[in-house]
C-alpha positions as CSV (number, residue, x, y, z in Angstrom):
1,X,55.5,-49.6,-40.9
2,X,52.3,-47.3,-42.4
3,X,52.1,-47.0,-45.7
4,X,51.8,-43.7,-48.1
5,X,47.8,-44.1,-47.8
6,X,45.4,-41.3,-46.2
7,X,45.7,-43.6,-43.1
8,X,49.0,-42.3,-42.8
9,X,47.7,-38.7,-42.2
10,X,45.8,-36.5,-40.3
11,X,42.5,-36.2,-41.2
12,X,39.9,-35.3,-38.7
13,X,41.0,-32.7,-36.5
14,X,39.2,-31.0,-33.5
15,X,40.0,-27.5,-32.6
16,X,39.2,-25.4,-29.3
17,X,39.0,-21.9,-29.6
18,X,38.1,-21.9,-33.7
19,X,36.5,-18.4,-33.4
20,X,39.2,-16.4,-31.6
21,X,42.0,-14.6,-32.9
22,X,44.6,-17.1,-33.6
23,X,41.9,-19.9,-33.8
24,X,40.2,-18.2,-37.0
25,X,43.7,-18.0,-38.5
26,X,44.8,-21.7,-37.8
27,X,41.0,-22.9,-38.9
28,X,41.3,-20.9,-42.2
29,X,45.1,-22.5,-43.1
30,X,43.3,-25.8,-42.4
31,X,40.6,-25.4,-44.6
32,X,42.9,-24.1,-47.4
33,X,44.9,-27.3,-47.4
34,X,41.4,-29.4,-48.3
35,X,42.8,-32.2,-46.7
36,X,41.0,-32.3,-43.7
37,X,37.7,-32.6,-41.8
38,X,37.4,-29.8,-39.0
39,X,35.2,-29.8,-36.0
40,X,35.0,-27.0,-33.7
41,X,34.7,-27.8,-29.8
42,X,32.6,-24.8,-28.4
43,X,30.7,-24.6,-24.9
44,X,27.1,-24.4,-25.5
45,X,26.9,-21.0,-24.5
46,X,29.5,-19.5,-27.0
47,X,28.7,-16.7,-29.4
48,X,31.9,-17.1,-31.4
49,X,31.7,-17.2,-35.1
50,X,33.1,-20.2,-36.6
51,X,34.0,-20.2,-40.1
52,X,32.2,-21.9,-43.0
53,X,32.9,-25.8,-43.9
54,X,33.5,-26.5,-40.0
55,X,31.3,-29.1,-37.8
56,X,30.5,-27.8,-34.4
57,X,30.0,-29.7,-31.4
58,X,28.8,-28.1,-28.7
59,X,30.3,-29.3,-25.2
60,X,29.8,-28.8,-21.4
61,X,33.6,-28.6,-19.6
62,X,31.5,-29.5,-16.2
63,X,30.5,-33.2,-18.1
64,X,34.1,-35.1,-19.2
65,X,31.5,-37.3,-21.1
66,X,30.4,-34.3,-23.4
67,X,34.2,-33.7,-24.0
68,X,35.2,-37.4,-24.5
69,X,32.3,-38.0,-27.2
70,X,32.9,-34.9,-28.8
71,X,36.8,-35.8,-29.2
72,X,35.7,-39.4,-30.2
73,X,37.4,-40.1,-33.5
74,X,39.5,-37.6,-34.2
75,X,43.0,-37.4,-35.2
76,X,44.1,-34.3,-33.8
77,X,43.3,-31.8,-31.2
78,X,43.9,-28.2,-31.3
79,X,44.0,-26.0,-28.4
80,X,43.9,-22.4,-28.2
81,X,42.5,-20.2,-25.7
82,X,44.0,-16.9,-23.7
83,X,46.3,-17.4,-20.9
84,X,43.2,-16.1,-19.1
85,X,41.0,-18.9,-19.6
86,X,39.8,-20.8,-16.7
87,X,42.6,-22.8,-14.7
88,X,42.2,-26.6,-15.7
89,X,40.1,-26.2,-18.8
90,X,43.0,-27.4,-20.7
91,X,44.0,-30.0,-18.5
92,X,40.1,-31.3,-19.2
93,X,40.7,-31.7,-22.9
94,X,43.8,-33.5,-22.7
95,X,42.2,-36.0,-20.6
96,X,39.2,-36.2,-22.6
97,X,41.7,-36.6,-25.8
98,X,43.2,-39.7,-23.8
99,X,39.9,-41.0,-22.9
100,X,39.2,-40.9,-26.6
101,X,42.0,-41.9,-28.1
102,X,43.1,-39.0,-30.1
103,X,46.7,-39.7,-30.9
104,X,47.8,-35.9,-31.3
105,X,47.4,-33.2,-29.4
106,X,48.8,-29.6,-30.1
107,X,48.6,-28.2,-26.4
108,X,47.7,-24.2,-25.9
109,X,51.5,-23.3,-26.1
110,X,52.3,-20.5,-29.0
111,X,55.1,-19.3,-27.1
112,X,58.9,-19.0,-26.6
113,X,61.1,-21.7,-26.0
114,X,59.9,-24.6,-23.6
115,X,63.2,-25.4,-22.8
116,X,63.9,-22.0,-21.2
117,X,62.6,-23.2,-17.7
118,X,63.7,-20.3,-15.8
119,X,62.3,-17.6,-18.5
120,X,58.9,-20.2,-18.0
121,X,58.9,-19.4,-14.5
122,X,59.5,-16.2,-14.3
123,X,57.2,-15.3,-16.6
124,X,54.6,-17.4,-14.5
125,X,53.2,-19.2,-17.7
126,X,56.2,-22.0,-18.0
127,X,55.1,-24.6,-15.1
128,X,51.7,-24.3,-16.4
129,X,52.5,-25.5,-20.0
130,X,54.9,-27.9,-18.6
131,X,52.1,-29.3,-16.7
132,X,50.0,-29.9,-19.4
133,X,52.8,-31.5,-21.6
134,X,53.7,-33.7,-18.8
135,X,49.8,-34.9,-18.5
136,X,49.9,-35.6,-22.3
137,X,52.9,-38.1,-21.6
138,X,51.6,-39.3,-18.4
139,X,48.4,-40.3,-19.5
140,X,50.0,-42.2,-22.5
141,X,47.6,-42.2,-25.2
142,X,48.4,-39.1,-27.3
143,X,51.6,-37.2,-28.4
144,X,51.7,-33.7,-28.1
145,X,53.5,-30.8,-30.5
146,X,54.3,-27.5,-29.2
147,X,54.2,-24.4,-31.2
148,X,56.9,-22.3,-30.3
149,X,56.4,-19.1,-32.2
150,X,57.2,-16.2,-29.4
151,X,55.0,-13.3,-29.7
152,X,52.4,-12.3,-32.6
153,X,53.6,-9.5,-34.0
154,X,51.0,-7.6,-35.2
155,X,48.9,-7.8,-32.0
156,X,52.3,-7.3,-30.0
157,X,53.5,-4.1,-31.9
158,X,49.9,-2.6,-31.7
159,X,48.7,-3.6,-28.2
160,X,50.4,-1.1,-26.0
161,X,53.6,0.0,-24.0
162,X,53.2,-3.3,-22.2
163,X,54.5,-5.3,-25.0
164,X,56.8,-4.3,-27.4
165,X,57.0,-0.9,-25.9
166,X,55.2,1.4,-28.5
167,X,52.8,4.0,-28.1
168,X,51.3,5.2,-31.8
169,X,48.9,7.6,-30.3
170,X,51.7,9.4,-28.4
171,X,54.1,8.8,-30.7
172,X,56.5,7.3,-27.7
173,X,58.5,4.2,-27.5
174,X,60.1,2.5,-24.5
175,X,63.3,0.7,-25.3
176,X,64.5,-2.2,-22.9
177,X,67.8,-1.6,-22.0
178,X,69.4,0.2,-25.1
179,X,66.8,-1.7,-27.4
180,X,69.4,-3.8,-29.2
181,X,68.1,-7.4,-28.0
182,X,66.8,-9.1,-30.6
183,X,63.7,-12.0,-30.3
184,X,61.9,-14.2,-32.2
185,X,58.4,-13.1,-33.4
186,X,55.7,-14.5,-35.7
187,X,52.8,-13.2,-37.6
188,X,49.4,-14.8,-37.3
189,X,49.2,-16.0,-40.9
190,X,52.7,-17.9,-40.2
191,X,51.8,-19.3,-37.3
192,X,48.5,-20.7,-38.7
193,X,50.4,-22.2,-41.9
194,X,52.8,-23.5,-39.6
195,X,50.1,-25.9,-38.0
196,X,48.3,-26.3,-41.2
197,X,52.2,-27.5,-43.0
198,X,52.6,-29.8,-39.7
199,X,49.3,-31.7,-39.7
200,X,49.8,-32.0,-43.2
201,X,52.8,-34.4,-43.2
202,X,52.4,-37.9,-43.3
203,X,52.5,-39.4,-39.7
204,X,55.0,-42.1,-40.2
205,X,58.1,-42.7,-43.1
206,X,56.9,-44.9,-46.0
207,X,59.4,-47.2,-45.6
208,X,63.1,-47.4,-43.7
209,X,64.4,-45.6,-46.8
210,X,61.7,-42.4,-46.8
211,X,63.8,-39.6,-45.6
212,X,60.9,-36.7,-46.0
213,X,59.6,-34.9,-43.4
214,X,56.9,-36.5,-41.0
215,X,54.8,-35.5,-38.0
216,X,56.5,-38.3,-36.0
217,X,59.7,-35.8,-36.0
218,X,57.8,-33.7,-33.8
219,X,56.6,-36.2,-31.4
220,X,56.7,-34.8,-27.9
221,X,58.8,-31.9,-29.0
222,X,58.4,-28.3,-30.6
223,X,58.4,-26.9,-33.6
224,X,59.9,-23.8,-33.8
225,X,58.9,-21.3,-36.4
226,X,59.5,-17.3,-36.6
227,X,58.6,-14.7,-38.9
228,X,61.3,-12.1,-38.2
229,X,64.2,-11.7,-35.5
230,X,64.2,-8.6,-34.5
231,X,64.9,-5.8,-31.6
232,X,62.7,-2.8,-30.9
233,X,65.3,-0.5,-32.6
234,X,64.3,-2.5,-35.8
235,X,60.8,-2.5,-35.0
236,X,61.1,1.2,-34.9
237,X,62.4,1.5,-38.0
238,X,60.2,-0.4,-39.7
239,X,57.4,1.7,-38.1
240,X,59.3,5.2,-39.4
241,X,59.6,3.5,-43.0
242,X,55.6,2.9,-43.0
243,X,54.4,6.1,-41.4
244,X,56.8,8.5,-43.2
245,X,58.2,9.7,-39.7
246,X,61.8,10.4,-38.7
247,X,63.2,9.3,-35.4
248,X,62.9,12.8,-34.3
249,X,59.3,13.0,-34.2
250,X,59.2,10.0,-31.5
251,X,59.7,10.4,-27.6
252,X,62.1,7.5,-27.1
253,X,62.8,6.3,-23.7
254,X,64.8,3.5,-21.8
255,X,63.9,0.9,-18.9
256,X,66.3,-1.6,-17.7
257,X,65.1,-4.8,-17.9
258,X,65.4,-5.8,-14.2
259,X,63.3,-2.6,-13.2
260,X,60.4,-2.9,-16.0
261,X,60.1,-6.1,-15.2
262,X,59.8,-5.9,-11.3
263,X,57.5,-3.0,-11.9
264,X,55.2,-5.4,-14.0
265,X,55.2,-7.7,-11.6
266,X,54.3,-5.1,-9.3
267,X,51.3,-3.8,-11.0
268,X,50.1,-7.4,-11.7
269,X,50.0,-8.5,-7.9
270,X,48.4,-5.1,-7.3
271,X,45.1,-6.1,-9.5
272,X,46.5,-4.7,-13.1
273,X,46.2,-7.3,-15.7
274,X,48.4,-5.1,-17.9
275,X,51.4,-5.6,-15.4
276,X,51.3,-9.5,-16.5
277,X,51.6,-8.4,-19.8
278,X,54.8,-5.9,-19.0
279,X,56.7,-8.5,-17.3
280,X,55.9,-11.5,-20.0
281,X,57.3,-9.5,-22.5
282,X,60.4,-7.9,-20.9
283,X,61.3,-11.2,-19.6
284,X,61.7,-12.4,-23.0
285,X,64.0,-9.0,-23.8
286,X,66.4,-10.0,-21.1
287,X,70.0,-9.8,-22.7
288,X,70.7,-13.6,-21.9
289,X,69.4,-14.6,-25.5
290,X,66.1,-16.4,-23.9
291,X,63.8,-14.8,-26.6
292,X,66.3,-15.9,-29.4
293,X,65.3,-19.5,-29.8
294,X,66.4,-19.6,-33.0
295,X,70.2,-19.2,-32.5
296,X,70.1,-22.1,-30.0
297,X,67.5,-24.5,-31.9
298,X,67.5,-23.2,-35.5
299,X,64.0,-23.1,-37.2
300,X,61.5,-25.5,-38.8
301,X,60.4,-22.7,-41.6
302,X,62.0,-24.8,-44.3
303,X,61.0,-28.1,-43.6
304,X,57.6,-26.9,-43.0
305,X,57.5,-24.6,-46.6
306,X,57.1,-21.7,-44.6
307,X,57.5,-18.4,-46.7
308,X,59.8,-15.7,-46.2
309,X,57.4,-12.4,-45.0
310,X,58.2,-8.6,-45.5
311,X,58.5,-7.0,-42.2
312,X,56.6,-3.6,-43.1
313,X,53.7,-5.4,-44.6
314,X,53.0,-6.6,-41.3
315,X,54.3,-3.3,-39.3
316,X,51.7,-1.6,-41.4
317,X,48.5,-4.0,-40.2
318,X,50.1,-3.2,-36.4
319,X,49.9,0.5,-37.2
320,X,46.3,-0.2,-38.7
321,X,45.5,-2.0,-35.6
322,X,46.7,0.6,-33.3
323,X,44.9,3.5,-34.9
324,X,41.4,1.5,-35.0
325,X,42.2,0.5,-31.4
326,X,42.0,-3.0,-32.4
327,X,43.6,-4.5,-29.1
328,X,41.2,-7.7,-28.1
329,X,42.7,-11.1,-28.8
């Protein structure tokens, strides 16, 4: 059994996407702990700005050796990439992590409940994510931890009608069904803090009597975290408070979930990428409760020491993003 020394903690962490939206939050949260040496894994031609205090290693995804060498000696690999990233890129990183004997991998999850197989298949992203988890286990050198955080609240509220249904410019909102289905949703800072707290846990218990939280408790499992459990009507109420508007100032429409989902599929198949967003978000609001993983699994917020957040504070951030048209992840 490992002892309570730094050898029983994660020290060296490599992160892919450190200059991206979610990656920046995660990197900053890890830096604030003062417990980790961070390495950003980037393409040779990348122009992403990497936070100060992070070592940078350039790699060539066409050369497995460059990936393996960049990951050698790391205790954990965090992958944060857009769902539109080149296919197979995550698999290359996972294979390199195994070859470099990296013991822990946080794959490119950051979504809903991975145990909701039907939802994942309908939303088109489930099989790919499951394949990545299976690959990690098959290679047998690393363990994975998935971050189940659902959609990022600030982005999803501000991104446009395809997401949480809000169009701030035209002051309109489209409710899926009656707008009362609640789903989990998490802010960027909360998601990042969850990752930092997770990788700051001791890996194994000190001894048989040690009942404190450990990273090994999450081996090949999801960590369920959330900021809020909200319906679209809850979101609208927060928007009204933040903007000082009344419900009568807004145009409210309704879409049946099956109709909206089918429209998203058709839109995506027609070449409009917003259709993918529409089908993805709509599927989480199905009235079967698939978007409420808190009800099925509980949350790991308390184990990770995550704070309670104030909804209106993050709604205000979303309203500002929408006003400035900051929509790129």
